[in-house]
C-alpha positions as CSV (number, residue, x, y, z in Angstrom):
1,M,-157.3,0.5,-74.7
2,I,-157.4,4.1,-73.6
3,I,-155.1,5.0,-70.7
4,R,-156.0,8.0,-68.7
5,R,-153.2,9.7,-66.8
6,R,-154.0,11.4,-63.5
7,E,-151.9,14.4,-62.6
8,F,-151.1,15.0,-59.0
9,T,-149.8,18.3,-57.5
10,R,-147.7,18.1,-54.3
11,P,-148.7,20.8,-51.7
12,V,-145.9,23.0,-51.1
13,R,-144.9,23.0,-47.4
14,K,-144.7,26.6,-45.8
15,K,-141.7,27.6,-44.0
16,K,-142.0,28.4,-40.4
17,A,-141.1,32.0,-40.0
18,V,-140.6,34.2,-37.0
19,A,-139.4,37.8,-36.3
20,Y,-136.9,39.1,-33.7
21,C,-137.6,42.4,-32.0
22,R,-135.3,44.3,-29.8
23,V,-136.5,47.7,-28.3
24,S,-134.0,50.0,-26.4
25,T,-134.8,51.8,-23.2
26,T,-134.7,55.0,-25.2
27,E,-137.9,53.9,-27.3
28,Q,-141.5,53.8,-26.3
29,E,-142.9,50.5,-25.5
30,E,-145.6,51.1,-28.3
31,S,-142.9,50.5,-30.8
32,Y,-142.6,46.8,-29.9
33,E,-146.4,46.5,-30.2
34,T,-146.1,48.0,-33.6
35,Q,-143.3,45.6,-34.7
36,Y,-145.3,42.9,-33.5
37,A,-148.2,43.6,-35.4
38,V,-146.5,44.5,-38.5
39,Y,-144.3,41.3,-38.6
40,K,-147.2,39.1,-37.7
41,R,-149.4,40.5,-40.5
42,M,-146.6,40.4,-43.0
43,I,-145.7,36.7,-42.2
44,E,-149.4,35.6,-42.4
45,N,-149.9,37.3,-45.6
46,N,-147.1,35.6,-47.4
47,P,-148.4,32.3,-49.0
48,D,-144.9,30.6,-48.6
49,L,-144.7,31.4,-44.9
50,E,-146.3,30.0,-41.7
51,F,-146.3,32.3,-38.7
52,A,-144.5,30.7,-35.7
53,G,-144.1,33.5,-33.3
54,I,-142.4,36.6,-32.2
55,Y,-139.2,36.8,-30.0
56,S,-138.4,39.9,-28.2
57,D,-136.3,41.7,-25.7
58,L,-137.2,44.9,-24.2
59,G,-134.4,47.4,-23.0
60,K,-131.7,45.0,-23.6
61,S,-128.1,45.9,-24.9
62,G,-127.4,44.9,-28.2
63,T,-123.5,44.6,-27.8
64,S,-124.0,41.0,-26.4
65,S,-126.4,38.1,-26.5
66,E,-125.7,37.1,-23.0
67,H,-128.6,38.9,-21.2
68,R,-131.1,38.6,-24.0
69,D,-133.4,35.9,-23.0
70,G,-135.8,36.4,-26.0
71,F,-132.8,35.8,-28.5
72,K,-131.5,32.8,-26.6
73,H,-134.8,31.5,-26.8
74,M,-135.0,31.8,-30.4
75,I,-131.7,30.2,-31.1
76,R,-132.8,27.3,-29.0
77,D,-135.9,26.9,-30.9
78,A,-134.0,27.0,-34.1
79,E,-131.7,24.2,-32.8
80,K,-135.0,22.2,-32.4
81,R,-136.0,22.8,-35.9
82,K,-138.9,24.8,-34.8
83,I,-137.8,28.0,-37.1
84,E,-136.8,28.1,-40.8
85,V,-136.8,32.0,-41.4
86,I,-136.1,34.9,-39.2
87,Y,-136.9,38.6,-39.8
88,V,-135.0,41.4,-38.2
89,K,-135.5,44.9,-38.7
90,S,-131.7,45.5,-38.9
91,I,-128.3,44.3,-38.2
92,S,-127.9,46.5,-35.2
93,R,-131.1,45.0,-33.6
94,F,-129.7,41.5,-34.2
95,A,-126.2,42.3,-32.6
96,R,-123.8,45.4,-32.6
97,N,-120.9,43.0,-31.9
98,V,-119.4,41.8,-35.2
99,G,-118.3,38.5,-33.6
100,D,-121.7,37.6,-32.0
101,C,-123.4,38.7,-35.4
102,Q,-121.3,36.4,-37.7
103,R,-121.2,33.5,-35.1
104,Y,-124.9,33.4,-34.9
105,V,-125.6,33.9,-38.6
106,D,-123.1,31.0,-39.4
107,K,-124.8,28.9,-36.8
108,L,-128.3,29.6,-38.0
109,R,-127.1,28.8,-41.7
110,E,-125.7,25.4,-40.6
111,L,-129.4,24.7,-39.1
112,G,-131.0,25.7,-42.4
113,V,-132.4,28.9,-41.1
114,V,-132.4,32.0,-43.2
115,V,-132.1,35.4,-41.6
116,I,-133.4,38.4,-43.3
117,F,-132.2,41.8,-42.4
118,E,-135.0,44.2,-43.7
119,R,-133.4,47.6,-43.8
120,E,-130.1,46.3,-45.2
121,N,-131.9,44.1,-47.5
122,I,-129.6,41.1,-46.8
123,R,-130.6,37.5,-46.7
124,T,-128.1,34.9,-45.3
125,D,-129.0,32.5,-48.1
126,D,-127.3,34.8,-50.5
127,P,-123.7,33.8,-51.1
128,T,-122.5,37.3,-51.0
129,S,-124.1,38.0,-47.7
130,N,-121.1,37.4,-45.5
131,F,-119.0,40.2,-46.9
132,A,-122.1,42.7,-46.5
133,L,-122.7,41.6,-42.9
134,A,-119.1,41.9,-41.9
135,L,-118.9,45.4,-43.3
136,I,-122.2,46.7,-41.9
137,G,-121.6,44.9,-38.6
138,A,-118.2,46.5,-38.2
139,V,-120.0,50.0,-38.7
140,S,-122.7,49.0,-36.1
141,Q,-120.0,48.1,-33.6
142,D,-118.3,51.4,-34.2
143,E,-121.5,53.2,-33.5
144,S,-122.0,51.3,-30.2
145,H,-118.4,52.1,-29.3
146,S,-119.1,55.8,-30.1
147,I,-122.2,55.9,-28.1
148,S,-120.3,54.4,-25.2
149,K,-117.7,57.0,-25.4
150,N,-120.1,59.7,-25.5
151,V,-121.9,58.5,-22.3
152,S,-118.6,58.2,-20.6
153,M,-117.6,61.6,-21.5
154,G,-120.9,62.8,-20.3
155,Y,-120.5,61.2,-16.8
156,H,-116.8,62.8,-16.6
157,E,-118.0,66.2,-17.4
158,R,-121.0,66.0,-14.8
159,F,-118.6,64.5,-12.2
160,S,-116.1,67.3,-12.7
161,R,-118.9,69.7,-11.7
162,G,-119.9,67.7,-8.9
163,V,-123.2,66.5,-10.3
164,F,-124.4,63.0,-9.7
165,N,-127.4,61.0,-9.0
166,L,-127.9,57.8,-6.8
167,G,-130.2,55.9,-9.3
168,N,-133.6,56.3,-7.4
169,N,-132.2,56.9,-4.2
170,R,-130.5,53.6,-3.7
171,I,-128.6,54.4,-0.5
172,L,-129.7,53.4,3.0
173,G,-130.4,56.4,5.4
174,Y,-130.7,59.1,2.6
175,D,-133.4,60.5,0.3
176,T,-132.5,63.1,-2.5
177,K,-134.5,66.4,-2.4
178,D,-133.9,69.1,-4.9
179,G,-130.8,67.4,-6.0
180,K,-129.2,66.9,-2.5
181,L,-128.9,64.1,-0.1
182,V,-130.9,64.5,3.0
183,P,-130.8,62.1,5.9
184,N,-134.2,60.0,6.3
185,G,-135.8,57.9,8.9
186,D,-133.2,54.9,8.3
187,A,-130.2,57.0,9.4
188,W,-130.4,55.7,12.9
189,I,-129.4,52.1,11.5
190,V,-126.2,53.7,10.0
191,K,-125.3,55.5,13.1
192,E,-125.9,52.5,15.3
193,I,-123.6,50.3,13.1
194,F,-120.7,52.8,13.1
195,D,-121.0,53.3,16.8
196,R,-121.1,49.6,17.4
197,F,-118.0,49.2,15.2
198,I,-115.9,51.8,16.8
199,S,-116.8,50.4,20.2
200,G,-115.2,47.1,19.2
201,E,-117.9,44.9,18.3
202,S,-117.3,42.3,15.4
203,I,-119.2,42.9,12.0
204,T,-120.8,39.6,12.5
205,G,-122.0,40.7,15.9
206,I,-123.3,43.9,14.4
207,A,-125.2,42.3,11.5
208,T,-126.9,39.8,14.1
209,A,-127.7,42.6,16.4
210,M,-129.3,44.9,13.7
211,N,-131.3,42.1,12.3
212,A,-132.8,41.3,16.0
213,K,-133.7,45.0,16.2
214,G,-135.8,44.8,13.0
215,A,-133.3,46.9,10.9
216,R,-133.2,46.0,7.1
217,T,-131.1,46.9,4.2
218,I,-132.0,49.1,1.2
219,R,-133.4,46.1,-0.6
220,G,-135.5,45.1,2.6
221,K,-133.3,42.1,3.6
222,D,-131.4,41.0,6.4
223,F,-128.0,42.4,7.3
224,T,-125.0,40.2,6.2
225,N,-121.2,40.9,7.0
226,T,-121.0,42.3,3.5
227,A,-123.8,44.6,3.9
228,V,-122.3,46.1,7.1
229,K,-118.9,46.4,5.6
230,Y,-120.4,48.3,2.7
231,I,-121.9,50.7,5.0
232,L,-118.7,51.2,7.0
233,K,-116.9,51.8,3.8
234,N,-119.3,54.1,2.1
235,E,-117.9,57.9,2.5
236,T,-121.3,59.1,1.8
237,Y,-122.2,58.8,5.4
238,A,-119.4,61.3,6.4
239,G,-120.9,63.9,3.9
240,D,-118.5,63.2,1.2
241,K,-118.8,61.5,-2.3
242,L,-116.4,59.6,-4.3
243,L,-117.6,59.7,-8.1
244,Q,-116.1,57.2,-10.6
245,K,-115.3,54.6,-8.2
246,Q,-114.8,51.8,-10.6
247,T,-113.0,51.2,-13.7
248,P,-115.2,52.0,-16.7
249,V,-116.5,48.7,-18.5
250,D,-115.6,47.6,-22.0
251,Y,-118.5,48.3,-24.3
252,I,-118.6,44.7,-25.8
253,T,-117.7,42.6,-22.6
254,H,-119.4,44.9,-20.1
255,K,-116.4,44.0,-17.7
256,P,-113.9,46.6,-16.1
257,D,-111.5,47.5,-18.9
258,P,-108.0,47.8,-17.2
259,N,-106.7,49.9,-20.2
260,E,-109.3,52.4,-19.9
261,Y,-108.5,55.4,-17.6
262,A,-111.1,57.4,-15.8
263,P,-110.3,60.1,-13.3
264,S,-112.1,59.9,-9.8
265,Y,-113.6,63.0,-8.0
266,Y,-113.9,63.3,-4.4
267,L,-116.4,65.9,-3.2
268,K,-115.9,66.8,0.5
269,D,-118.7,68.2,2.6
270,D,-121.1,67.6,-0.2
271,H,-124.2,67.1,1.9
272,E,-125.3,66.5,5.5
273,A,-123.5,63.7,7.1
274,V,-125.0,60.9,9.2
275,I,-122.0,60.3,11.3
276,S,-119.2,62.9,12.6
277,R,-115.9,63.0,10.8
278,D,-114.3,61.7,13.9
279,V,-116.5,58.5,13.9
280,W,-115.7,58.0,10.1
281,E,-111.9,58.2,10.7
282,E,-112.1,55.9,13.7
283,A,-113.9,53.3,11.5
284,Q,-111.5,53.7,8.7
285,K,-108.6,53.1,11.0
286,R,-110.2,50.0,12.5
287,L,-111.1,48.6,8.9
288,E,-107.5,49.0,8.1
289,E,-106.4,47.1,11.1
290,R,-108.7,44.3,10.3
291,E,-107.5,44.0,6.7
292,T,-103.9,44.1,7.8
293,A,-104.5,41.4,10.3
294,Y,-106.5,39.3,7.7
295,R,-103.3,39.7,5.2
296,N,-101.1,38.4,8.0
297,G,-103.3,35.4,8.4
298,D,-104.9,36.3,11.8
299,T,-108.2,34.5,12.1
300,A,-109.4,36.7,15.2
301,I,-109.7,39.9,13.1
302,G,-113.3,40.6,14.4
303,T,-112.4,41.3,17.9
304,A,-109.3,43.5,17.9
305,H,-110.8,45.9,20.5
306,H,-111.7,43.6,23.1
307,A,-109.4,43.3,26.2
308,L,-109.2,39.5,25.8
309,Y,-108.3,39.7,22.1
310,K,-105.1,37.6,21.4
311,K,-105.1,36.5,24.9
312,I,-107.2,33.3,25.0
313,Y,-105.5,30.2,23.6
314,C,-106.6,26.6,22.9
315,G,-105.0,24.1,25.4
316,E,-105.5,21.4,22.8
317,C,-103.8,22.8,19.6
318,G,-102.4,26.1,20.7
319,A,-104.5,28.4,18.3
320,F,-106.2,31.7,19.4
321,F,-109.8,31.7,20.5
322,S,-112.0,34.0,18.6
323,R,-115.3,35.9,19.8
324,R,-118.6,34.9,18.5
325,T,-122.2,35.8,18.9
326,F,-124.8,33.1,19.2
327,K,-128.5,33.1,19.1
328,K,-130.6,31.3,21.7
329,R,-134.0,29.6,21.1
330,D,-135.9,32.7,22.7
331,G,-134.2,35.1,20.2
332,T,-131.7,36.6,22.5
333,H,-128.1,36.6,21.9
334,Y,-124.9,35.9,23.8
335,K,-121.1,36.1,23.4
336,S,-118.9,32.8,23.4
337,W,-115.2,32.1,22.6
338,I,-114.2,29.3,20.4
339,C,-110.9,27.8,19.0
340,S,-110.4,29.5,15.7
341,E,-109.3,26.1,14.3
342,R,-112.5,24.3,15.5
343,Q,-114.4,27.3,14.0
344,N,-112.7,26.7,10.6
345,G,-114.5,23.1,10.4
346,K,-113.0,20.9,7.7
347,N,-110.6,23.7,6.8
348,G,-109.0,23.6,10.3
349,N,-106.7,21.2,12.0
350,G,-109.4,19.0,13.3
351,C,-109.5,20.6,16.8
352,K,-112.5,19.6,19.0
353,C,-111.7,21.9,22.1
354,R,-114.7,23.3,23.8
355,S,-116.2,26.7,23.4
356,I,-116.8,28.7,26.4
357,R,-119.4,31.4,27.3
358,E,-118.0,34.9,27.7
359,E,-119.9,35.3,31.1
360,T,-118.5,32.0,32.3
361,L,-115.0,33.3,31.2
362,I,-115.3,36.6,33.0
363,E,-116.6,34.9,36.3
364,E,-113.6,32.8,36.4
365,I,-111.3,35.9,35.8
366,N,-113.0,37.9,38.4
367,G,-112.9,35.0,40.9
368,K,-109.2,34.6,40.4
369,F,-108.4,38.3,41.2
370,G,-111.1,39.0,43.5
371,W,-112.6,41.7,41.3
372,E,-116.3,42.7,41.9
373,E,-116.6,43.6,38.1
374,F,-114.7,42.9,34.9
375,K,-112.5,45.7,34.1
376,E,-110.6,45.9,30.7
377,E,-107.7,48.1,32.0
378,L,-107.0,45.6,34.7
379,V,-107.2,42.6,32.3
380,L,-104.5,44.3,30.0
381,E,-102.3,45.0,33.1
382,K,-102.6,41.8,34.8
383,I,-103.4,38.8,32.3
384,D,-100.6,37.3,30.3
385,R,-102.9,34.7,28.7
386,V,-105.8,32.4,29.2
387,V,-105.6,28.8,28.1
388,I,-108.8,26.9,27.7
389,Y,-108.6,23.1,28.2
390,P,-111.4,20.6,27.8
391,D,-111.8,20.2,31.7
392,R,-110.2,23.5,33.0
393,I,-109.3,27.1,32.6
394,S,-105.6,28.3,33.2
395,I,-105.2,32.1,33.6
396,L,-101.5,33.0,33.5
397,V,-100.6,36.3,35.3
398,K,-98.0,38.9,33.9
399,P,-94.7,38.7,35.8
400,E,-94.3,41.7,38.3
401,T,-92.2,44.4,36.9
């Protein structure tokens, strides 16, 4: 009997390979297109590899993976076993942070993924790769530190000469022309915000009023309390400029570094002001009063310049009433006074005392004293306090002196 043996050849499974490309903001976008084409052709021409895609980040920092969406997407796909080989141009494109570099290499190695760094000729499936990665990664991190320091020194040198830029004119009420700030058509918004504030209007009321007038922030959005306060604290509108306001950030964490010293530079009368110096100083004085009141636990800090401020008490719980602005269905607004504890909701003491419209309150006061109109100087002189009960209003007069 003749036995014929048949030979079988097991087909070699191709490994799924990808490339990771990161192009910095200083490079041309064509560089990414070039990298894409080169890696795609290289992988497709390798008989042992199967092209599985290109992951990329344009203009992203290499010191951290936190904001690199393409990089994070690649790691997630590796966890799903969609990737077996990753090509990267260099270690600096993978990460300039030594900790990140080693952590992700170790993670990928555990998943059975090989990372190939072309420039350094390093493969992570080589047992000696860890030492080389640590050494070269440290050099790359030091390079990032050096670049960060050079950029910071450049800022300080320009600031010391009074040279700065606004980053595409991102400040409400100003344009930049020939290197100088010039008020534009939105300057009226800034002026009205300051005028309302020094006249005693609350920040919440100002935001509501400006939105009703159709005013918008630099981003085209409605005004909020935060947006109003930012304008009131911005020295630019008085014609000055404070450079290096914030502590420099750490080049790895990108968070303020408390150990890093950076001098600030204050340029007075640097450009045309939108508001007068007197208005600016009055606004800063009132802001300081608000902050002091807030630190002291005062819940009515938004109404310090109204004649009835700290004169209206809740007859139910004894708390101060605060002044609020409300909107009617027809879009108009009105002022009302409400117990600060009721206003605090679940964070308050549970008081349910009624609110009262300012026009009703003024009618009661004028009626008690026989006044034809509400006069703040007479309120300050005559009224000791006003107590709001659920069913009545009690106006207590100061004793005669």
